N, C-alpha and C positions, 0 to 999 in steps of 0.2 A: 615258876617252880622254885623245888624243896629245896634250903641251903642245910638244914639240920647236919646232910652228913660232913659239912664241911666246921671242921672243931674248933681251931682259930680266928677269933670274934676276928677282928682286922681281914682277918682271909674272908669270912663268912659280910664284912660289911662290903670291902673292896665287891665282890660279885654281885652284891645285891644292887649294889650303884651302877654297875656294870649293867647288868638285868634290869633297870629300870632308866636305863636312860640318864642319871644325873650326876652331869661332869662336877657341878662343884660337890656332890657329898663324894667323887671318887678324890679328887686331887686336893680332898686337906685329909685323908688317910696319909699321907707323901711329903717324904723331906724336900724340901728345896732344894733337894741335889741330889734327889734320884737318878737311877738309873734303870734306861730300859734297852733290855739284849732278847733280838728279836731271833731265832736261830740260829743263837751266840754273835747276829751281827750287833752292835750296840743303833738307836733310834733314836730320837729326838720323842719324851714323854709327852710333851705337851700336844706338841702337833700328831704323835699315833695318839693323846684322845682325847682333841676335836676331832679329830677324820672319820674315827673310827666307832664312841659309842653314839648309840642308836642306828648301830647300821650293823654290827654284827653282835651275837649273843651265842651263851649255851644253851644250848638243846636240853642235854640231860651232864648229870655228871654223875662221873663210871666211879671214881676214885680220888682220895686223896691221900696223901703222905704225910712225910714228914710234921706231927701235929699237925697237921690238917692244912697248911703254911703250901702246898701243894696238890693243886683246882689239877684234874682231868676230864676230861671229858668232849661228846663232840658238841661241832661250835656250828652256827652259820654267820658266815660272813657275807654280807649285800654286794657286795663284789667279786667273793672266792670262793662261794658255795660253801658245802657242810663238807668236816671234814673233820678228824682228830686234834686236838690240842690242848696246852697244861700252860697253867700261869702260875711262875713258879712266886709265891713269898718272898721277900727278905726286908727282918724287922731290923730295926737300928736298938737301941737303946733305950729309946724313947716309948717302945711301939708303934711309931711310924714306919711304915713302907721306905725302903732306901736304896731295892732293889728290886724289881720285877724282868721273871724272864719266860719267856711266850717264843708259841712251837706249838711246829707239829706233831702230834704222839703216831707211835705207832699203833 
């Protein structure tokens, strides 16, 4: 899938790792204390990553916001089917992901 619409390098690397099922590359982009929120609810980032990478993926990237840190698109989950979603990345001062918000988009 074409990721050039994701202008932020870290977000693009994260989505690329996600799409390719590369958990090591994905994890390397996050701080040790990174937080995950799923539809506003806290989740364990490591557990989520282990369970979902390789079983979920973007079908299309429909738009980005906040300088490419917020990614919206059609998504496929082997468990939940197809739906619209967002991944919102928040970076710390060292350009590492300190927070990820995911959820269903309208």
